[in-house]
N, C-alpha and C positions, 0 to 999 in steps of 0.2 A: 953719652947720647943726650942731646937736648930734647926736652919734652915740650909738648905744645903749651903747657901752662907757664913755662918759663920764657917763652918768646914774647917780645914786645911788638905790638902792632905799630906799623909805621904809616898807615894810611895810603898804602900803595894802590888801593882800588877805590879811593874815596869818590863817591858819586857814581861809580860805574854800575851798570845794570848787568847782572850775571844770571844766567840760567844754569842750574846744576842738576843733571839727571842722576837717578840712583842715589839720592841724597839721604835716604832714611838710615843708612848704615855704612860701615866700613869707610873706604876712601872718599866716597861721595859726601858722607856726613861730616867727616873731618874737614873736607874742602869747604862745605857750606859754612861751617862754624868759623873757619879761618878767614874766609872771604868777608863774612859779616864783621869780624873784628878789624879787618882792614878797611872798613867803611863802605863796602859794596852794598848795593841794593840787590838782594838775592831772591830769585824764584827757585825754590827747591822742589824737586819733583820725584815721585816714586810711586810704585804700586801699593806699598805698605802704608796705608793711611794712618794706622795707630802709631807706628814708629815715627812717621814723618811729622805727626802732630807735636811730638816732644821736642822738635828742633827749636821752636819759638821760646820754650821756657828753659832752654839750656840743656836739660835732661842728660848731661854727661859729666856728672860729678863736679859741677861748678864751672865747666869750660865755657858755658854760656853762648848765646847767639847774638850778644850785644856788640858794643864797640862803635856805635853810631850808625850801623847799617840797618836798613829795613829788610824784612823777610816776608815773602808770600810763599804759600805752598800750593802745589797742584798734584792731585792724585790722578795717576794715569799710567798707561802702558806704552812705552816708546815704540813698540812694534805695531801699534794701532795708529794709522795715519791721522785720524781725527784727534787723538790724544797728543801726538807729537806736535801737531800744528797748534793745539791749544796751549801747550807749555810755552811755546815761543810767543804766541799772541798775548798771553798773560803778562809777560814782561813789557810789551809795548803798551798794552791797555793800562797797566798800573803805573808804569814808570816812564813811558814815552819813547823808549828806545831799547836797543840791545847792544851791549858792548862786548860781552864775553859769553860763550857757551862752553861748559864743561860736559862733554858727551861721555858720561861715565857708566850709565846703567848697563848691567850685564848679569848673566847667570853662569855659574861655574860648576859643571858636573865633573867628577873625577872618574874616568872610565877609559879603558882601552877600546880598540876598535871592535873586538869581539863582544864586549859587554854593552857597547853603545847601541842605540836603536835609531831607526829612521825618525821616529817621533821626537826623540831627544835632539837629534841633529836639527830638525825643523825649528824647534823651540829656541835653541841656542842661536841659530842663525837669525831667527826673527828678532830676538832681543839685541844680541851683541852686534849683529851685522846690519839688518834692516833698520833697527831702532836708531843706531848711530847715523846711518845714511839719512833717515827722515829728519832727525833733529838738526843735523848739519844743514840739510837742504833748506829747511824753513828758517834757520838762523841766518844763512847766507842771503836769503831773499830780503830779510830786513837789513842786514849789514851793508849789502850792496847799494842800498838806497840812502845810506848815510855818508856824509863827507868824511867822517872819521873812520869808516870801515869797522873793524872789530877783530877779535881774537877767538879762536876755537882751540880747545885742548881736548883731545880724545884720550880715553884710557885704553891702551893696548896692554901688552904683557910681554914678559920674556918669552912666553910661548907663542907670541905673535912676531918673533924675530928669529927664534931658533926652536928646534924640535925638543919635546919633552915627553917622557913616558906618562901614560894615563891622561893625556890631553887630546884624545882623538877627535873630540867634537869642539871643545873650548879653544884649543890651539888654532885650528883653521879659522875660527871666527875672529880671533885676535889678529891673524894675518890680514883679514879684511880691514880691521881697524888701522893697522899700519899702512896698508896700501891706500885706503881712502884718504888718510892724512896726507900722504905725499901727492896724490893726484889733485886733491882740492887745494893744497898749498900752491902748486904751480898754476892751477886754473884761475885762482882769485887773488894772487899777489898784486896784480896790477890795479886791483880795486881797493887795496889797503886792508885786505883781510888776511891775517896770518893764521895758519893751521898747523899745529904741532901735536905731538902725543907724548905721553909718558908710558914707559914699559916697566911696570913694577915687577920685582921678583916676588917671592912668597911673602905676603904681608899678614900680620896678626889681626885679621878681621874676624867678624862673626862666622864667616864661611869657613875659615881655617879652624876656628874653635870647634865647629860642628863636624869637620872632617875627622877630628880626633876620636869621635865616637862611632864613626862609620867602619864597616868591615875593611880592614887593610889600611885605614886612614892614618893611624898613628905610625905604622911602619913606613908608609909613603913619606910622611912629613919628617920622620927621623932621618931617612935617606936624603931627602932633598935639602935639608938644612946644611948638610955637609958639602953640598955643591955650591953653596954661597961662600965665597972666600972669607967673608966677615963672620961666618959661623953663627949667624943668627938671622931671624926674620926681621923684616922692616915693620914700621908702624904706619898706620894710616896718616898720621900727622906728617911723617917724613915725605910721603908721596904728595900730600896737600901742599907742602912747601915748594916742591918742584912744579906743581900745577900753578901755584901762585906766581912763581917766577915767569913761566911761559905766558901767563895771561897778562902780565904787567908790562909797563913801558920799558922795563929793564931788558926785555927780550925783543925790542922793537925791530931788530935786524935779523931775527931768527924765524924761519918758517920752513916747514917740511921736515922737521927733525922728530925722530922717535927717541926720546931721552930715557935711557935706562935708569931706574931707581931700584937697584937690585943687589947691593952689597958686593958687586964685582962679578956676578954670575956670568954676564955676557962678555966679560973681558978675557975669559979663559979660551 
């Protein structure tokens, strides 16, 4: 398995202006660092101000945020309309344009329908659903006014493509992500805006680490790893590589795709 520290930057996003939501941890953080190494000018956003602040100094065991790219941070909640608008506006104000949005912010509770609450449903749908809608909306407003259009990559999930146990709230929110991706792709292809998504399997993020300490969490993870034909979980860097591909010119004729990054989970 290739690690992020062994990959060589190729400048695939040199000069591109990219907004990445949920960038303080997990997939979003790995993507922000990877994009910066590829020469992008990054606006990294999250509700976690303290963790977000460490992106600029590398804060990841030497993985660093450098590589020629500039990075700005915006603390905010994607489910709040004024915050979502400010995230996109920051890219335009600081760098003059917007080329890529990675709509990644999300929350992931592990619960079945009997354990889940209406309040939990509202919060997950607000962040994972409405937040993705809002950031895509304001990004498209900018991209539609640019001759070069742009690219959007949404973070869906295997549970946004197929059913899973203990995903009674999170799974439906990720179906929103998959559906929004396809509808926006068709709606804006003629304006040069590509919209795709990644559908990660179980990834070794901080959230998965925390699940191991929750009641039933370790048992859940032990069961689900065996449902991945590669018999392991993915890394945030592996998902970041797929996001980079979809955001880059290498995917110039690809739109409306929900790309599994799942060790074969959805192939069964």
